[in-house]
MARTI-461704 format. One record per residue (C-alpha): y, x, z. Coordinates in steps of 0.1 Angstrom, whole numbers, plus 5000, padded with zeros to 4 digits. Layout:
YXZ/...
***
This chain:
499850015000/503650114993/506350015007/510450024991/513149955013/516449905000/519349945023/521649655015/522749345030/520349175034/517749455038/515549405007/511549495012/509149554986/505349544991/502649694966/498949684966/496949844944/493750074939/495850374926/498850524940/500850504910/500450134901/501150064939/504450204940/505650054904/504549694923/506549774951/509249914931/508949564913/508649344942/512049504950/514349434917/512849104915/514249014952/517649184940/517448954908/516748664928/519848734950/522148764922/522549164936/521949344908/524649494882/524949314850/524449584828/525649594789/522549604765/522449954746/523149864706/519849844690/519049894658/519249534648/522849484667/524349764638/525449724606/522549884594/519649714573/516149714589/515149614557/516049584520/514949384491/513149464462/513049354424/511049044431/512848954459/510249084488/511649234520/510349504534/510549684566/509950094576/506150064581/505749914549/508150164533/506050434550/502650324537/504350294502/505350674500/501850744515/499950594488/502550734462/501951074472/498451054479/498350904441/500351124424/498751424444/501951514460/501951674496/503151454524/506951334522/509751614542/512051464557/514951704566/518151674594/521751714591/524151644615/527951584606/530851484620/533251184605/535950984616/533350704627/531750954657/528751174647/525951114618/522751254613/521551294576/518151214567/516951414534/513451314517/512151584496/508551494472/507151824452/509752004459/512151754447/515151554463/514751224460/516251004489/518751004512/519750814549/522650824570/523150704606/524450734640/520550854653/517751054638/515150794638/517650574622/518650784594/514850834587/514450474585/517450454564/515950704539/512350564537/514250244530/516150384503/513550604482/510950284482/513950004470/514350354445/511250384430/510049994427/513149944410/511850254382/508450104382/507849784393/504149744383/503450074405/504449884437/502349564423/499049834422/500049954458/500249574467/496849484454/495249804471/496749754504/495049364503/491849594506/492949934524/492150154489/495850274495/494450474522/492050704499/488850824513/487950834550/486951184564/483751304549/480451204572/477651474568/474451374572/471451584575/467351514566/464551784568/462351784539/459751644554/461351284560/462751354527/459151344510/458651074526/461150824517/460750944480/457350904483/458050544499/460050424466/457350544445/454850324465/457250034464/457950034423/454350044421/453849764445/452949354431/455949254452/458249474433/457049414397/457848994404/461549074416/463448774397/465448934372/467948624378/469048724409/470848364417/467848234426/465947874417/468547634403/470147614371/473547744368/475647434370/474047394407/471347194406/469647054436/466547274455/463847034444/461846694437/459146784459/460646874492/463446584489/460746354483/459146474519/462346384533/462545964522/462145774552/459945534545/460945214539/460544854559/459644504545/462444234546/460144034569/460144324595/463744324591/464343974604/461444014630/463744324646/467244124642/465243764662/464544044687/467744204687/468943884689/466943784718/467544074740/471144004736/471543634745/469343794777/472144034781/474843774782/472943534807/471643834829/473743774865/473244154867/475344204843/478343934847/480144254865/479944504834/480544224809/483644114826/484844474828/484144534790/486244234780/488944314804/489944614782/493044624755/490344674727/489144344734/492544174727/492244274693/488344264687/488543974659/491044124637/489544444645/486044334630/487544124602/489544454590/486544644586/484444394568/487244374542/488244714538/486445074532/488545254555/489645104587/492145354604/492445294647/495445424662/494345344698/495945434731/494545584760/492645364783/492045104750/488245134755/488445214715/485445524720/483045304744/483544934730/484344974691/480745064681/479644764702/481644504687/480444564651/476944604661/476744284683/478644144651/476144204634/473344084658/475043734667/474843654628/471343744627/471644094605/471244344639/468344534625/470844614591/473344764608/472845114616/476345284631/477045664634/479845784660/481246094657/482546324686/484146654682/482346804714/478546744725/479746624759/481446354749/479146244723/476246264754/478646134776/480045864759/475845804745/475345724785/478045514793/477445274764/473645254765/474545164811/477344874795/474244724775/471844774802/469545044782/468045364786/469745614760/467245734736/464945414744/467145124727/470145094704/471945374718/471445744716/472546074709/472246384689/474146754694/472947104687/469747144712/469546854726/469146474716/468046144726/467945904696/468345574697/465545314680/465945294643/467544994626/469944824647/471645134663/474345344675/473845724673/476645944690/476846274675/479146624668/480946624640/478446954629/475346774633/476246464609/477846684588/474446854582/472846494581/475146434551/474546784537/470646744533/470746384521/473246494493/471446774483/467846694483/468546334467/467246164503/467345784514/467745914549/471545774549/471045484530/470745264554/474045374579/476245074572/479645244595/480445594602/483045634631/485145944632/486445974666/489146144676/489846224638/493246374650/491146724663/491646914633/488547114634/486747254597/483847064602/486146704601/488146794577/485246894556/483346564567/486346354557/486046564519/482246424519/483046064529/485146014502/482346124477/479645934497/482145624501/482145644456/477945684460/477345424483/479545204461/477545294429/474445214444/476344844457/475044994497/478944954509/479545174538/482445154566/484145424577/486445404608/488745654616/490045634655/492645854675/494845814703/497146064685/497346084649/499846114623/498545794601/500945864569/498346154563/495445964568/497045644551/497745804519/494546004520/491945724521/494445454498/492545124488/491545014454/494844954445/496145294451/498045174481/498045384516/495245224538/496245024563/496545124610/495744884633/497144964666/494944914699/497444864729/496445104759/495445064796/496945304813/498645364843/502345544846/502645924849/505146104866/505646424843/506846734862/507747074845/507947414857/511547354864/510947074890/508547214913/508847584910/510947604942/508747394961/505947664952/508147964966/508747764997/505347795007/503548005033/501148185007/503448234983/504948584987/502448794977/501648554945/505548584932/505248944935/502248954912/502949104881/501548834854/503348564877/506848784877/507048804837/505948394829/508148284854/511348514839/510348424800/509748024812/512847974831/515548224814/513948084782/517248054752/517147774735/516547804693/518647694670/516447784637/513147664629/512548074627/513148124663/511647854672/508247964658/508748314674/509648114709/506647934707/504048214695/504948424720/501748534741/502148614776/499148624798/498148354819/499848364853/496648294876/497448314909/500048074897/497947814886/495947814919/499347774940/499447484922/496647364928/497247414963/500347244962/498946914948/496746904971/498746935004/501346704990/498546394988/495546295005/493246144979/492646154940/491046434921/493046754902/492146804867/493147154857/493747234819/492647604808/492747794778/489047984784/486048094800/487748374817/491048204827/488647944840/486748164861/489548414879/490748064888/487647954906/487648304924/491048294936/490247934956/487348024970/488748394981/492448334984/494448305013/495147905013/496047655038/492747485027/489147625026/487947564992/484147665001/483747355025/482047155006/482446855025/486346775014/486146984981/483947034947/484747294921/483447194889/483647424854/483747204823/483547444793/481047484760/478747714775/478047514810/474547394808/475346964801/473846904832/475647094853/479146914831/477546554835/477846594874/481746514871/480246174861/479346064892/480645934922/481246244947/480346214986/482946025007/486146275013/485346524992/487746594968/487146754935/488747024911/487947024878/488447344863/488447274823/488947374785/490547104763/486846964759/488346714790/491146624760/489746344747/487046104746/485946184781/487246004810/486246124846/486845914873/489345894898/491346194881/494746144894/496646534891/496846684857/497747084859/497947184824/498747564811/500147434780/497447664763/494447654743/492047934729/492747904689/491048164669/492748314638/491548554609/493648734587/491448754555/492949024536/492749204569/489649124582/490949084616/489748804642/491848684668/491148494698/494948394710/496048144742/498247994716/500647684729/499047344722/501047034703/503146834722/500546524712/497946724733/500846764763/500846364760/496846324758/496446554788/498846364808/497346084801/494446204817/496146114849/496645754845/493145604836/492745454868/496045454889/499345604887/499145974883/501446324886/501346544859/502346914863/502747144836/503347494839/505547564810/509647514815/511547174798/513047394770/509447514758/508147164760/510847054741/510247304710/506347294708/504947204675/503646814674/500046954662/498347264662/497547434631/494347294617/491347504614/491147484579/494547694575/493547964603/489948024604/487148234583/486048044556/482648184545/480247894564/482447654549/482347774512/478347804520/478147404526/479847334499/478147504474/475447334492/476546994485/477447084448/480346864443/479046824405/481546984381/483747114411/484147464417/484447574458/488147574449/488847264438/486447084466/488647234494/492147134477/490446834481/490946824519/493346654539/495446964543/493647244522/493747584530/495647894508/493747984479/493548314491/491648254520/488848074498/488848354474/488448604502/485748444516/483848344486/483748814482/482248794515/479348594502/478748764471/478949114494/475948944518/474048824485/474748414494/476348364463/475648544429/478848634403/478948294390/479748174429/475947994427/473647934459/471248224455/467648214472/469048414505/471548184506/469247874508/467148034530/470848124551/471747754547/468447624572/469447924600/472247744624/474648044627/477548224602/475448364574/475848764585/473748644620/471248504601/470548784580/470149014607/467748704621/465748774586/465649134585/464549094625/461348864614/460549124585/460749474604/458649314631/461249314658/462148924661/462148844700/465249154701/466349014670/466948664683/468648794716/470749004692/471948654674/472448474704/474448724719/476648814683/477448454674/478548354713/479948604738/479048904759/477248754793/479549084806/482548914827/484749144843/487049014870/490649254873/490249334911/486749494900/487349584866/486349934873/483149834892/481949594863/482349834832/480050114855/477649784856/477749764820/477850084810/474850134826/472649894807/473450084768/471050324758/472750684752/472350774718/473150474705/475850344728/476349974723/477949674733/475449424720/472449664731/473749684768/473949264766/470649274751/469049454776/470749304807/469648964790/466049114789/465749204826/467248894837/465248674814/461848874830/463248684864/464248354853/460848324834/458548424866/460048174887/461948434908/465348234906/466948334934/466548714921/467948604888/471048504906/471248794922/470849004895/473948804879/475948874907/475549214911/475549344873/478649084866/476648864845/477548484838/474848294843/476147994820/476348224790/472748364795/471048004798/473447944769/471848254750/468448144758/469147814743/470247914713/467448164710/464447884709/467047714684/466548004660/463148074664/462747724653/464447704622/462547994614/458847804616/460947544596/462047764571/458447904565/459948224579/457548344602/454648194584/455648484557/456148744579/453048724600/451248604570/449448314594/449548004567/449047764597/451647854623/454147574629/456547524656/456147354692/458047324720/456847634741/455647824716/457248164710/457348504684/454148614672/452748844685/452549114654/456449014647/457249224681/455949534671/458549754665/460849564689/461249904710/463150074684/466950184687/467950264653/466249954640/468149754663/471249954658/470549874618/470149504629/473749514643/475049694611/473749414590/475549134611/479049364608/478849444576/481749544563/483449594597/482550024602/484450254618/484550624614/486250904640/489151114633/490151194667/489851244702/490950844705/491450724669/489250574638/489450504607/488250164589/488150024558/491749894553/493150064589/494050444589/494150444626/492450234652/491250264687/488250144701/489149894729/488850004766/486349674775/483849854749/481250124766/482150324740/485550384748/485350754761/488750874775/487251224779/485351244751/486851504726/486451524690/485551864675/487451814641/486052174629/482752144636/481552134602/477252094612/478251784633/478151434619/480851254619/480450964648/480250634629/480550284645/479949944636/481849684650/482749244655/485949224661/489549374653/492149264674/495849364673/498149274705/501449094687/502449034726/504049324741/507849334738/509249524708/506649534688/506149414651/502849334632/502649604619/503449854649/501149654677/498149904680/495049764665/491449764684/487749794674/486349544701/482049534704/481049864689/477949984684/477150414675/475050424646/473750734625/474450774589/470750704575/471050334595/474550304581/473150344543/470550184548/471549864565/475249834568/476849984531/477149734504/477849964471/477150284472/478050534445/476750844438/479151144437/479051514429/478751624462/476551314479/477550914484/480750694486/480050374505/481950064492/484950284476/486150444510/483150624532/481950974520/478551064530/478351474520/474851674525/471451684511/472251514470/468451464465/467951324501/470951104497/470050974461/466550874473/467650714505/469850494478/466950434459/465150304488/467450074499/468449934467/464749894462/463549714498/466649514491/465149424455/461949384472/463449084497/465048914469/461448834456/460548764495/463548464494/462648334461/459048264473/460348114502/462247844482/459647794459/457247724481/459947474498/460247284466/456547254464/456447084498/454647374516/457047454539/458247784527/454647914540/453548184514/449548174497/446548194516/444248424504/442148074488/444947984471/445848134434/449548204427/448748054391/448347734403/451547694417/455047694407/458747514410/460447354382/462547704379/458647924375/459048044403/455948084428/455248134464/454448434477/451048554476/448548724505/448749064488/452649074484/453048924524/451049244529/453149494512/456149374526/454949404564/453549804547/456649884533/459149744563/456849954590/457350254567/461050234571/461050214604/459250524607/461250704591/464050574609/462650674640/461851024628/465151084619/466150954646/464051204667/465151514646/468751474654/468151334694/465051444709/463351134729/466250884718/464650694693/462050454713/462450234742/460150324774/458550634765/456750864783/457351234779/453751314774/453651134746/455351154712/458350994701/457251014665/454251104643/454851174609/453250934588/450851034564/452151044530/452550694516/451050764483/447850784507/447850474519/445850154503/449049894497/446549624507/446349734544/448049544570/448349844594/450150104573/449150444593/448350574627/451050524652/450550654687/452650444707/453450514746/451650284772/454050154789/455849774792/457749744753/460349504773/463649644761/465249654797/462849884807/464250164790/467050344805/466650274844/
***
């Protein structure tokens, strides 16, 4: 603890507590300064004039009107000098004096010639003016050169090649690579590689095939059966209406505001294809409108013909609403007319006369299957209700595009479909124009009154004085995050122009967690009943506020379960734990619900009277040019504030406490930026291609969205999919693309899973995929961050230092405890190692879902060679598909597949070069962040360090930095060796005089012959996999569920409409042989470079790698390719580095 005393009147005492002395001093000084500022005792100094305040420009216009700044000018000059083989620009300075004071003159010399000059009072400013002057001059001389630079900068080509990576290989392994290439070339698998790599289907995108589609047709029922079912539904409804036990529920439903417009609403639905319903909070729209429609059909004797699908934006909403509606109808969910279907879980209703609540994504996939395969699966659906349509997720916007097509298709079949769009906060004009009526007029809007109690709204300006007066407030208002946040909010200058407003609302500061906790305490102190709902951006914020409540010095003991219970609402929390909040708590217990925007719509939590709102939401933003994905805490729209406040007035008058100033609330945009305009569109492009809109390109389909994305975002997504191999050069789905569509994760992660299956390390591949498609299980509380970092580092392998492999090893150890029934020990393991149990449980669930998709697609059968395998609950990974689960270089290769094209090469102690960035740093949260690990630039014999990364971040919230100046970080990194990178990470490889050039940015030098053979091996195994994907799709088309042919089945008897055949038994055996050899080569290479590091759980007495016999000596038909000496230690990865 450091104490600062200021001799003033009154005496000012500032204190700072921190683990490090320097930080403690800083906090104490900051505390004293804030106290002086609060008492208006600081001298108000005039700010020093900045560059922006002088008359000198910070940007200059080019001939095409583009404004460029200093950073862009420097980037261009670097490109210019490299392009024309000049040295770096030389800047010389000369001081001069004049009437206006001293001046600095900066002169730029390139290639021995002076080409520019800048003058300013300061050296730095003169240099800026010089660069701007030179670039303006050069662009004026040659505008085409500037255009070439702009295009090159989009892909990083303006940076030139990265430093060369050196690759060393022994003759023994080099010979094995050469032999394996020759053996593959002579194989049946390679001879059957499709020459048309676009996969089955014609160029115009015909559907997958007829046989499988026929197998998906729903069995039709007779009119007599439907009539009997309708009468049965009528009978049950009459029993419900006359049952005294349901009278209270019926009365409660009839009292909801939506009942007052029921007849008008039903009439509009009958007479129009599309109904837009604006229903305010508390109207009962979500629970009642589906029932009103179903009951109307039942009453007129056609109940069995009515099948309603109601989409919800979130799993929790779909499940909780379905359970509520079933309860209102005196049914059990999934056993009568009401059911649900969400990711990983389903309780479908009985067919014919039903309402199915599902997430938007689930219904979208169902529509995709129906349109793709020509099935009648959706023909029985009479109504589609899209609830909370204002939550403009990508799936929702694409769903609306497909619904327009589905409406036309159903109209042509004379089977009309009714679409109902519902929301409490909606821009009706946008949707009215998107769904015009038959005469082209905008669709009508039906408004439903709400039943909400008044809510008193308070912003930070209103209750900050009361917070300061709290006994526990002194230490909180000395916290740096709180000080900065309050200073920004309370001293905010109201924007004058739209540009200033945009800058204001986008400024990103950390959430002041102590202030949130203090506000919760204040709310509870000032009331004696009612629950508190707290809106926070993300999981880290939820966990931090929970810890502060449980461990802080408050007037209440939040650990006293007789008075308080804290609940967490987040997508990673198991549904069973989240659903507890809908049940009444014990008498006298007040709930504090810490939630993301999952609680903003659809769900109503009983007896919530107070809302504490940070006004923030986690928002994903993707820059397709720089491939930077950022998850930022963005301000919500003003409509979201209204929705959140409305949560407090559902049961009685409530209060809303917004942790933002009134000025901030006034400048919020009405709605958030829609996802379609800010996220990566790769998956959406895949789904559009699968839907095969006739006569329309992907760009045209997405341009038909209600708010279409920028065309460059679509082109970038298409390019990424071509790199993966999911689309061919004509933008048609390949066989690989069709297989990837059946695996419910991003295409890059899906490829990881496929390779994990083919290379026989499936258990670990499933876990890697689950980790990389969600979030790391490690948590890092601020007060014990160093300890948490040490624990995480203890899990990572030394040679292949990796955040993902660390998470994999931690998960495996937890899963061993969990599966053996040691639940208490498993929970203790989570606490001791800073692991999030909800995240681990989610990883476990995702693994099972991915495994089921592989069985259904036939990939398991192809990899194992067992044609009889089928998925069933409890069935795991076949033992033979885990034979390489201990191979660290293979696991690193799988990570490289999922990371493509995100790789970095080390260039200095702390800086790295990527394909598009000259200088990035590894994020401090990564296990590869090595502050004291020095880089030897002169070590020619040492292989330059290569890394894969999952994400690139840029901190734009640092005061005074522009986008081009803020430091970029690579996050979730994995150390790679050159061989793993070439085989699994590189995409386009070109031979050069000194080695290879990968993806036009990374040169690899060394033994040229060995590098050529390695490139040849990569190409041949990828060609073989094209045949594998073709065989899987052909098998599906023929109704064989993707499986290969058995030994008794003759290949000549099986061919789909395009002439493609399923894989034969010899081809399956060859696949297993060649993938096993590649694993052996990887391990041999790793053992040469770093002895004892290639496998997990190895014993020193057992050789880690036994040189494999020459491939030409092996019989291609054997399932075991070589004699491999394995250690007898257990094979789980968690045992590797205890």
